[in-house]
N, C-alpha and C positions, 0 to 999 in steps of 0.2 A: 379257661379250664371248664370244662362242661362235667358236670357229675348227673347223672339219670336214674331211675331205677326202671328196670323193663323187670317183670316179674318179680323176682325175688334177685335179679340178678342186678347188682350196682355197677355200674360201668364208669371210668374215667377215663375220655380223652382229650388231651390236651391238645387244644387250637390256639396257641398262643401267636401274637404277631413276628414275624419275622421279618426283615427288611431287605434280604437277600433278594433279587429279581429275575427272574429264570430265563431262557429260552428254549422255548416248549414247541414241539412238533405235534401238530393235534393232526390225529388222520381221522376222515369221517368218511361215512357212505358205504366203499366196501362192494360184493361180489353177491353177498346174501341174500334171501329174501326178505330180512329186514334192513335194506338200504336206506330206507325211507327215516326208518326209525334213527336210525345211524346219523344222518345229515341231522334231525333233529337236535339227538343228544351233542351233538360236535357243535353245533351251533351255539345251544347252550351253554357247553363245557368253556368253549374258545369266548364268548363274553364274559363269564365270572373271572377265566385267568386275567383277562387284558382287566377287570377293574382292581383288581390285586397289584396292578403292575407289570405283570409279565409281559415278555414280549412273545408272540403266540403267530407261529404260521400255520395255517389250515392249508389240506391236501388230502385229495382223494389216494388211494391205495388200492392194489390187487397184486395176484400173482405174479404178472408181468408188467406191472408197474411201478416199480418201487424207488422210481426218482425220488421222493419227500425223503425217503432215509438218507439222502446224502446232502440234503439241505444244512448248511455250516449259517451262522453258530448253533448248536441244538445239545441242551444239558441233558433232557429227556424225551421221550418219545409217549403222548396218551393217546393209546388207542380206543378212541370212542368209538369201534367197531360190536359187532353182534355176527354171531353166527358163522359159516361157513370163510374160512382164510381169516376172518379179525380175529373171531373169540376160539378158534378149536386148537389153539397152540401151533399153527404152522406161522403165523406173522410172530410169534413170540419166540420162536427156534430162531429166525431170522433175527431178529433185533438181539439175541442171547450169543448168537455166535459173531455179529459186529460188535458188542459190548458196549451196547446202548442201553441203559438203563429207561425202564418203561412202568406206569402204571398197569397194576393187574399180576393175577398170579402168572408164574412161570408158565412154560411153556407144556411141562408133564402135569400140571393140573388144570391147564386149559383144555387140553388134550381129553385129560379122564372125563371133565364135567362136562363136556359136549355131547358126552355119550351116556345117554340116559341110562342103558342097560346096566354097564360097567358101572355106575353110581349106584345104582339099585345092588347091586351084587354084592357091593361092599356096604351096603346099609347093612341088609341081613347077616353080613358076616359080624359087622359089630354091634347087631341087637339093636340098632335105629330103626323104627317101624318103617315101612315102606306098602304102599298098596300092592297086591298080589298081582301078579302080571304074566302074561305069554309074548312070547314074539311068532310074529305071523311073517314070512317069508314070501316073496312073488312064487318063487317057484314051487312053492309047500300049498299055496293059496288054492281051494277047489270052490265052485258054487253051493257045494253043501258044507261049505264051512260051519264049524260052533266055536266059540268060546271051551276052554276049559271049565269046568264045574266051579274052581274056586275062584273064576274071575265071573261068570255067568252076565247075567242082564238086569240091569243095565251095565254099559263098561263106558271106557274110553278110549279112544283110538288117537293115538299122535306118532309123529315122527320120531327117530330117535334121537334123533342131530338136530333139531331146528327149536327156534324158539317164538316167542313173542303168539304163541298158540298157531301157529301157520299151520292150516291140516289139522288143526286136534278138534274132536268131535264126540260131543257125549250122545250113544246110540240106545235107545229105550230097545228095539226092538230086531230079532235075528235077522230081517230084512235091509235094515235101516245100518246095521256093523257089516252087513257081505256088502252091501251096495258101495259104503267109505273105503272100505278096503280093495273091491274092485276100483273104484276110480284113486287111489293114494298110493298103491303098491306100483304101477309103472313105473313113476316118476321117483319113488325112496326107496324101491327094492326089497325092504321090510319096514313092520310096524308094530308099534308096543300097544298091545292091549292090555289095560288097566283096569282092575275092578272100581267101578264109583263107587267113592266114597260118602255119606249123606252128612252134610255138617257145618259148619262155617270154614271158610277159606280163608286162611290168615297167611303172611307173609311175613320174615325179618330177613332185615339190612344188618350186613355187618361190617365194620368200619375198622381196620386192622385189629382185627383179636375181640372188640368188642360188639356184643347186639345192641341193637337199635329199639326204639317203642315198636312192638309188635302190630300189626295194620292188620285190621279186618275188613273184607273187599269184600263189596256186598253189590255185586251189579244187576244191572235191572232187566241185563238178557239172563239166557239159562245158567251163563257159565262164563268167567273172566276171559271172554274170546279178545280178539286183536279190534273191534271195533268197541269193545269197554275200554281197552286198554288205552286207546289211543286217539279215537274220534268222537267217540261221544261223551255227555257232560254229564250225564247223569249217574256216573257208577259213587256210589261210597265209601269213603276212606274211612274206617271208624278205629278211633283210639282208647275209647270208652268202653273196653269191650266187657260185657256180660259174663264173665267166667271166674274161676276163681283161682288165686294166687299160685297154688299150686300147679294147675292147668297151665296158665302162663309161664311158670317157670319150666315144667315140660317141653312148652311150645319153644321158648328161647333156646333152652338145653338142647334138643333136637335139631337144630338149625345149629349152632355152635359145633355140634359133635360134626356135623355133615360137612361145615366149613375145615373143622381140622383132619377129616380123616381123606377129603380131597386131596389135601391142601394148598386150600387156596390161598391169598393174601394181599392186603392192602382193603377190598373192597369183594362181596358180595352179596346177594339173596337167594334165600331159602324159602322156596316155598311148600307149604305145608297146608295140609287139608283135616280138620281134626273130625274124629269117628263123633257122629250126635250122640251115639249110646254108649260107648265107654270113654269118653273124653280124653281116649288117645292120639296123639300127634301122630299124621302119618308123610311123610316126608314125601313129596313129588318129584322136586329136581330142585336143582343149586344153579346158578346162574352166575358164573364170574367177572360180565362186565352188564352189569344193567342199565338199562336205561336213564338219561338225565332228562328227559323232554318235561315240559309242564304237566306230564300226569304219571310220571314218573312217580315207584313208591319207596325208594332208598332217598332221596331228596325230602322227602314228603317226612319221610320218619326223622329224620335228623332234624330237619325246621321244627318237629315236635320236642327234637330234646335239647333245641335251642342252639343247633349248629346252621348258620346260613349256610347258603348256596355258593356262595361266594369262598368262605371260609372250607366249604368242605370238597370244593374244587384246588385251591390250594394246597390243603393238609394231602391231598392224594398225589400232588406234585411231587411234594417233598417226600412222600412215602419212597417214591421211587426212588430217590435219591438216597437215602437212609439205605435203603435194600440193595444198593446198585453193586457189580461185583469191584472190590478191591482195587486189581487196578484196572480203569474204564479210560481208555484214551482219548483223546482230546477231541471234541467235534465240532 
């Protein structure tokens, strides 16, 4: 049993030893721009599950390659996948149709969470603060484009349905913003343009409805980009955050509310910017299958809470069985 205080939220998560050994199909790789991150994540998780005594079958997967789902025996699937097909609800829908228990959010929540615009609309409706934004579509873009007044400059431009900061950029000038839109719109069709929030970048991991300790991310680069996340070794991850307890509570509460309104389950990570002037948490996005690499944030937060990497992976596998459909066919 692990008890940890995050801000003013006290959480209790049961990570007791369980003797049952499981047959787990671990999916990694996939077809998205985050394929390499997924392969790293899958390797880490598979090793942890084997250390826990489970039998792990590792496989790649894609829309045209579902052979791994026919592997027997299989008690559950652990989809260590990010982005397109693996995290956007399509794979989850296939697993649901086949009646196979799996780790992570169901197809509806996964599909929703991948759509940053849809999530932001829900947050606004539920009074969860998020940066002001606008959507720029390729069909509407002209060389004379300017951000709306509420967004202004600098602004953050990123794809609506991609992760790991792929094609994300802080643009300080109008020419820089126009150039980034011109370069990315042909590939993505539309881009999300957000008001830039000045202040610390925070992230909150959530395991089975329980927020983990908040991490403040302090990159050496301008922002927490792909290199800072997965390659560079000079990014700082801070747990002793110099903020009032009431603010830390607001951060965890905003993350947990986002998790609930999206309908996530088992695990997620919510990324937040804290407005330096108002100390108001501004939710950026939610990731329903965050990374489990050596640089990843949810495992770091879990470790800080006294939860080992092996315990975390084992618990997630068992959550999949706990929440499996009542009449699950034999695999």
